[in-house]
N, C-alpha and C positions, 0 to 999 in steps of 0.2 A: 693921400695915398699911405697904405699901410705896407710896411717892409717887416721882412723877419730874419735876422741873422743869428748865426750860431756864435755863443761866448766859446771864443778859445781857450782860456782860462778854465772854464768849466762845460765840457761837452755834454754835461746832462741838462744844460738848460739851454732856451733860446731868448733873444730879445725882440719883442714886437715893438716896432716904432712908429708911433703914427705921425707923420711927416706935415700934416694938415694942424693938429691941434699941439704938436711937440711931446704929446706923451708917450714914455717908455715905460713897457713893462716887462718884467722877466718872468717867464714862462719855465716851469721846471717840467722835465721828460720825466717819466717814469716809465724806465724798461725792465723793471724786476718783473719775473714771471708768477713771482709768490706774492701773495698779500701781505702786508706788513701792519703788525699791529703794535700800537704805540705801548712800551713798557718802561715806567722809568723807575728803576731799582738801584741799589748799592750792587756793587760788584767787588770781588777780587781775582786778580789772575796774574798769571806769572808765566813766562816764557818756557818751551819745552825745551829744554837743553843738556847738555851731559854735565853742567854746573849744579851739584845736588844744593848748593847754596844760593840758588837763583830768588832774589828778593820778591815776595808778593808786592803787587801794587794795587791800588785802588781808583777805582771809577763808578761809571753809572751806566746803566743799558738805555738805549735810545728808542729802540723798538727791535722785533723780533717776527720771524717768518719759520716756516718749517724747511727752509734752506739756510738760516743764518740769522746772527744778531749783528745790530750796529752797537758799538760801543763808543762813549765818550770818555776820554782818557786825557792827563796832562800831558804825556808824551806819546808821539805816534807809535804804535807797534808796527814794528818793520814788516813788510808786505813780505808774505809766504812763509811766516814763521807759525808755528805751532802756539798754542797757547793751553793753559788749564785754567778753567774759568769756574768760579764759585758765584752765586747769586742767590740774594733772599727773596723769593717770590710772595708776594702778598698771600696772607692766610695759611701759611706754613710755619712752623715754628723751627723747623731746621734749615741749615743753608742746603742747596742744591749744588752738586758738583759732577 
């Protein structure tokens, strides 16, 4: 018998469990409306705030689409905050802002 259950800590995935063989498999659900393109490049970003001395931080891009970009950073970016983002696109000599 195969059972499917949603992972409470990660609503974007479900677990497929085969009770006969004991095999458990995590299945990721893609609910995005736009195709994601892998792009692993260095980025610099800073929070858009009233503080003119806000420090630039470093990270990497993971993937992007026409609707957004997924970043990998040391510290989480607070939800709802706007950021200024600079990235180095392969094949371009200048940083893109």
